[in-house]
Structure formats: C-alpha cells, structure tokens
N, C-alpha and C positions, 0 to 999 in steps of 0.2 A: 503494500499499499504506500503511496506517494503522499507526503504531507508538506504543506508550506513551512518553512522553518521560521522565517521572518514574520512576526505579527504586525508589522508595520506595513506590510505589502498589501493588505486588504483591510479597510476599516471595520471593526466589529469581528475580526477573525477569531479573537478569544470566546466570543459567545457562539460561534458558529460549531455545528455538530459535523463530524467526518463520516462520510459514507463511502462505502466502496461497492464496486459490483461483485458479483460472486466470482471464485476463481474458476475459469473455463480454459479449454484448450483454445488457443488462439487460431491454430490450424482448422478448427471445424467452424467457427464463427466469422473468421476474418476481422476480428476486433480483439482489442487489447483491454485489460483490465483497468478502468480508469477509476481514481478517487476523486471525489468532488467534495466542496464543504456547501452545507446549506445555510444562508443567512438567516438570520431572525427577520420573520416577515413584520413583527411589530415595529421594528426599527427601520427596514428598509422598504416595506411596503407603502403605497399609497393608495388612496381612495379616488376613484375616477367620479368626479362630481360634475354632471352635466344637466342643463334644464331640458325638460322634455316639453314639447308643445302638447296641446290638448289631443291631436290627432295621434302624436307618437304614444302617447300616454294610453289612450283608447286602445291603440293595437298592442301594446305591451301586456295589457291586461286581458286581452281577448284570447281565449284558450284555442280558436279557430285559426289563429293567424300561425303560419309556419314560416320562419326565416329561410330563406334562400330555397323556398319551396317551388319556386319557377325553374331550378336548374335541374336537368335531367342527367347530364353528362359532368361530374363534378371534375374529372382529369382535364377535359377541354375547357371549361371554365377557368380553372387555375391556370393553365397555358395561355389563355387569352389574357388574364389580368398580368401575368409576368411579362408577356410581350408588350402590353401597354404601359407598363411602368418602367421599360427599358429608356434610358436617354437617347 
C-alpha cells in the first residue's frame, strides 16, 4: 500500500482515511493496486444552492417526469456531447 509521507502535501490529510483496493493479480485485470485517501466531506464538500423557477420546482416534484427520458441511445448521446464540447 502506498501512502503520502508529507502531511503538508494535501490539506486535511491527517483526518483522511486510507483505503486500498484488494490485492489482485495485475495480469488478470490489467490494473494495479492503488491506494487513495478519502477526504472529510464535512470539510471539503459544499452544498449546491440554486434557485428553481416555479416550472422547474413543479417538474422536480412530479413523479412522472423522467430526466433524460427522451434519450434512447445513451452512447450516441454522450459522443454527441463530447464532440460538441471540443474546441
């Protein structure tokens, strides 16, 4: 397991928990065992605060509204968005 030795490298590192993926044979999955640190969500998270219009609020509370319900082929939709966002 790999850990970061310097506590000044990332703020809040002393409160972070250390996680590692289970040991597996890299030849089977073509991925290495990676350790990462989970930051404290109370300290680093933030609440997204946006005002909804009356129409948006009505749609948010309507159980019949299905977001992205008009999309039949998700792969094609993602490709289209990625092509449109390229500079």
